[in-house]
C-alpha positions as CSV (number, residue, x, y, z in Angstrom):
1,X,-25.3,230.5,143.3
2,X,-26.1,232.0,139.8
3,X,-24.8,229.9,137.2
4,X,-23.8,231.3,134.0
5,X,-22.1,234.6,132.7
6,X,-20.2,232.9,129.8
7,X,-16.5,233.1,129.3
8,X,-15.1,232.1,126.1
9,X,-12.0,231.0,128.0
10,X,-14.0,228.3,129.5
11,X,-14.8,226.6,126.1
12,X,-11.0,225.4,126.0
13,X,-11.7,223.1,129.1
14,X,-11.6,219.5,127.9
15,X,-14.4,217.6,129.7
16,X,-13.1,214.7,131.9
17,X,-14.7,211.2,131.5
18,X,-18.1,211.4,133.2
19,X,-18.8,209.0,136.0
20,X,-22.4,208.1,137.2
21,X,-23.9,211.1,138.9
22,X,-22.9,211.3,142.5
23,X,-19.4,209.7,142.3
24,X,-16.9,211.9,143.7
25,X,-19.6,214.1,145.5
26,X,-20.3,211.7,148.3
27,X,-18.4,211.8,151.6
28,X,-18.5,209.7,154.7
29,X,-18.4,211.9,157.9
30,X,-17.8,210.3,161.4
31,X,-16.6,211.8,164.7
32,X,-13.0,210.8,165.4
33,X,-13.7,210.2,169.0
34,X,-14.6,206.6,168.5
35,X,-15.7,203.7,166.2
36,X,-19.2,203.7,167.6
37,X,-19.9,207.3,166.5
38,X,-22.7,207.7,164.0
39,X,-22.0,207.6,160.4
40,X,-23.2,210.4,158.3
41,X,-23.0,211.5,154.6
42,X,-22.2,214.6,153.0
43,X,-23.5,214.9,149.3
44,X,-22.6,217.8,146.9
45,X,-25.4,218.5,144.8
46,X,-26.0,220.8,141.7
47,X,-29.2,222.8,141.7
48,X,-30.6,221.4,138.4
49,X,-32.9,218.8,136.9
50,X,-30.9,217.5,134.1
51,X,-31.4,213.7,133.9
52,X,-27.6,213.2,133.8
53,X,-27.4,214.4,137.3
54,X,-30.7,213.2,138.8
55,X,-29.9,209.5,137.8
56,X,-27.9,208.7,140.8
57,X,-25.2,206.3,141.7
58,X,-26.3,203.5,143.9
59,X,-23.8,204.6,146.6
60,X,-25.8,207.7,146.9
61,X,-29.2,205.9,147.3
62,X,-27.7,203.5,149.8
63,X,-26.3,206.3,151.9
64,X,-29.4,208.1,151.9
65,X,-31.3,204.9,152.9
66,X,-28.9,204.4,155.8
67,X,-29.3,207.6,157.4
68,X,-31.8,208.7,160.1
69,X,-32.1,212.2,159.1
70,X,-32.1,213.9,155.7
71,X,-30.9,217.6,155.7
72,X,-31.0,220.1,152.9
73,X,-30.2,223.8,152.7
74,X,-33.7,224.8,153.0
75,X,-37.1,222.9,152.8
76,X,-39.2,223.5,149.8
77,X,-42.0,225.8,150.4
78,X,-45.2,227.4,148.7
79,X,-44.7,230.7,150.4
80,X,-44.0,233.2,147.5
81,X,-43.1,236.0,150.0
82,X,-39.5,235.8,149.7
83,X,-39.6,236.0,146.0
84,X,-41.9,238.9,145.1
85,X,-41.5,242.7,145.1
86,X,-44.1,245.0,146.5
87,X,-46.3,246.7,143.9
88,X,-45.9,248.0,141.4
89,X,-43.2,245.4,140.9
90,X,-40.3,245.1,138.3
91,X,-41.8,247.0,135.4
92,X,-41.1,250.6,136.2
93,X,-37.3,249.5,136.5
94,X,-37.1,248.1,133.1
95,X,-36.5,249.8,129.8
96,X,-38.9,248.9,127.0
97,X,-36.6,246.5,125.4
98,X,-35.8,245.0,128.7
99,X,-39.5,244.6,129.5
100,X,-40.0,242.7,126.2
101,X,-37.2,240.4,127.0
102,X,-38.4,239.6,130.3
103,X,-41.8,238.8,129.1
104,X,-40.4,236.7,126.2
105,X,-38.1,234.8,128.8
106,X,-41.0,234.3,131.2
107,X,-43.1,232.6,128.5
108,X,-40.0,230.3,127.6
109,X,-39.5,229.4,131.2
110,X,-43.3,228.6,131.9
111,X,-43.6,231.6,134.0
112,X,-46.9,233.8,134.1
113,X,-45.8,237.2,132.9
114,X,-47.9,238.9,135.7
115,X,-46.1,236.8,138.2
116,X,-42.5,237.2,136.5
117,X,-43.0,241.1,136.7
118,X,-43.5,240.8,140.4
119,X,-40.6,238.6,141.1
120,X,-37.4,240.2,142.6
121,X,-34.6,240.8,140.1
122,X,-32.1,238.4,141.8
123,X,-34.6,235.4,141.3
124,X,-35.2,236.2,137.6
125,X,-31.6,236.5,136.9
126,X,-31.3,232.9,138.3
127,X,-34.4,231.5,136.4
128,X,-33.5,233.1,133.2
129,X,-29.9,231.9,133.3
130,X,-30.8,228.3,133.3
131,X,-32.0,226.1,130.4
132,X,-35.7,225.4,130.3
133,X,-36.9,223.0,133.0
134,X,-36.9,219.3,132.0
135,X,-38.8,218.0,135.0
136,X,-40.7,219.4,138.0
137,X,-37.8,218.6,140.4
138,X,-34.1,219.6,140.7
139,X,-31.8,217.0,142.3
140,X,-32.1,218.7,145.6
141,X,-36.0,218.4,145.7
142,X,-35.7,214.7,144.2
143,X,-33.6,213.8,147.3
144,X,-36.0,215.4,149.6
145,X,-39.0,213.5,148.1
146,X,-36.8,210.3,148.3
147,X,-36.3,210.8,152.1
148,X,-40.0,211.7,152.8
149,X,-41.0,208.5,151.0
150,X,-38.4,206.4,153.0
151,X,-40.0,208.0,156.3
152,X,-36.8,209.8,157.1
153,X,-36.8,212.9,159.6
154,X,-36.3,215.9,157.4
155,X,-34.6,219.0,158.5
156,X,-33.2,222.2,156.9
157,X,-29.8,223.7,157.5
158,X,-31.3,227.1,157.3
159,X,-34.6,228.6,157.9
160,X,-36.4,230.5,155.0
161,X,-35.6,234.0,156.2
162,X,-32.0,233.1,157.1
163,X,-31.5,231.3,153.7
164,X,-32.9,234.4,151.6
165,X,-31.2,237.0,153.9
166,X,-28.0,237.2,151.9
167,X,-29.9,238.1,148.7
168,X,-32.5,240.1,150.5
169,X,-29.3,242.4,151.6
170,X,-28.6,243.2,148.1
171,X,-29.7,246.7,147.0
172,X,-32.3,246.9,144.0
173,X,-29.3,248.4,141.9
174,X,-27.2,245.3,142.7
175,X,-30.1,243.1,141.8
176,X,-30.8,244.8,138.6
177,X,-27.1,244.5,137.6
178,X,-27.5,240.8,138.0
179,X,-30.6,240.6,135.9
180,X,-29.2,242.9,133.2
181,X,-26.1,240.7,132.9
182,X,-28.4,237.8,132.3
183,X,-30.5,239.7,129.9
184,X,-27.3,240.6,127.9
185,X,-26.5,236.9,127.3
186,X,-27.8,234.8,124.5
187,X,-29.6,231.4,125.0
188,X,-26.7,229.7,123.3
189,X,-24.2,231.2,125.7
190,X,-26.3,230.1,128.7
191,X,-26.6,226.5,127.4
192,X,-22.9,226.3,126.8
193,X,-22.1,227.4,130.3
194,X,-24.5,225.1,131.9
195,X,-23.1,222.3,129.9
196,X,-19.7,223.1,131.2
197,X,-21.0,222.9,134.7
198,X,-22.8,219.7,134.3
199,X,-19.8,218.1,132.8
200,X,-17.6,219.4,135.8
201,X,-20.1,217.9,138.2
202,X,-20.0,214.5,136.4
203,X,-16.5,214.5,136.3
204,X,-16.6,214.2,140.2
205,X,-14.0,216.9,140.7
206,X,-15.1,219.1,143.5
207,X,-12.3,221.6,143.1
208,X,-13.1,222.0,139.3
209,X,-16.8,222.4,140.1
210,X,-16.0,225.2,142.7
211,X,-13.5,227.0,140.3
212,X,-15.9,226.8,137.4
213,X,-19.0,227.9,139.4
214,X,-16.8,231.0,140.6
215,X,-15.5,231.9,137.2
216,X,-19.0,231.6,135.4
217,X,-20.8,233.4,138.2
218,X,-18.4,236.2,138.5
219,X,-18.2,237.1,134.8
220,X,-20.3,240.0,134.0
221,X,-20.7,241.3,137.4
222,X,-18.6,244.1,139.0
223,X,-15.6,242.8,141.1
224,X,-17.3,244.5,144.2
225,X,-20.7,242.8,143.6
226,X,-19.1,239.3,143.0
227,X,-17.0,239.5,146.2
228,X,-20.0,240.5,147.9
229,X,-21.9,237.7,146.6
230,X,-19.2,235.1,147.4
231,X,-19.0,236.3,150.9
232,X,-22.7,236.3,151.5
233,X,-23.6,233.2,149.7
234,X,-20.7,230.9,150.3
235,X,-18.1,232.0,153.0
236,X,-20.5,233.1,155.7
237,X,-23.0,230.3,154.9
238,X,-20.3,227.7,155.1
239,X,-19.4,228.7,158.8
240,X,-23.0,228.2,159.9
241,X,-23.9,225.3,157.9
242,X,-20.8,223.3,158.9
243,X,-21.3,224.2,162.5
244,X,-24.9,222.7,162.5
245,X,-24.1,219.6,160.8
246,X,-21.2,219.0,163.3
247,X,-23.5,219.3,166.1
248,X,-26.1,216.8,164.9
249,X,-23.6,214.4,163.5
250,X,-22.2,213.7,166.7
251,X,-25.6,212.2,167.9
252,X,-27.4,210.8,164.8
253,X,-26.8,209.8,161.3
254,X,-27.4,212.3,158.8
255,X,-27.5,212.5,154.8
256,X,-26.7,216.3,154.0
257,X,-27.5,217.5,150.6
258,X,-25.7,220.8,150.0
259,X,-24.6,222.6,146.7
260,X,-21.3,221.1,145.7
261,X,-19.5,224.6,145.7
262,X,-19.8,224.7,149.4
263,X,-17.8,221.7,150.1
264,X,-14.1,222.0,148.9
265,X,-11.4,224.4,149.5
266,X,-10.1,226.6,152.5
267,X,-13.2,227.4,154.6
268,X,-15.3,224.8,152.7
269,X,-17.6,222.5,154.6
270,X,-15.3,219.5,154.4
271,X,-12.4,221.4,156.0
272,X,-14.5,222.9,158.5
273,X,-15.9,219.5,159.6
274,X,-12.3,218.1,159.8
275,X,-11.4,221.0,162.1
276,X,-14.4,220.3,164.2
277,X,-12.9,216.5,164.9
278,X,-14.6,214.5,162.1
279,X,-13.0,212.2,159.8
280,X,-14.3,213.0,156.3
281,X,-13.6,210.4,153.6
282,X,-14.7,210.2,149.8
283,X,-17.0,207.4,149.1
284,X,-15.5,205.2,146.5
285,X,-17.0,202.4,144.5
């Protein structure tokens, strides 16, 4: 999800006491059919590299070590095709002032300007709405590397084409709306929103993370575009991801890392696994 789109109302939220990263986000999953069914784990992640979220609680590391298969939304890839526009790229669609902003933000985020001006607007919106990278790896990629080093079988919940199909279905006009919303925000606003999201994640409150993510993401977009994004990026993907987890978890032990906003609420992955006959319990210290 695009994180950001500042709302002044959210500044009034009082942060809950922070727990070690991972507490409140790790769930034990087991088919209700018998005590000998494999034990799997579902872990809600945040797509960020902030050290406060990448320094994980021991329970998360132990759960990953115990599983046979590691799964994440999509596997890392060096294929740039899903991210770039055909020639002549983005520049013809930008006003002069917007072009200057994009060039300045590209430099700030360590992107070559030439590459940035070939990137699709939805991707630039996501990149520019986050703080500068603090490490080469987001939490998801860190877990992926840990799983590889531990010799785990690694699988994706979605193929590359499937993963990006929702964003690919957006018109250029809709993508430009996303990008212009981000360009209109100050760096201070972006950092304030990101801090709110990190604090919510560290609180261990899944419902709070989902509500905040929706509030921040929806601000600045037209209601129609936000509802379209929510349907494509959350609701529809929850159906397919939960079905794939359920199928594999009946046969082998999994550690599934998926964005925390996918887990809670009606239609979330936790509820869908319960409806599929699984017992899903929060892992507590």
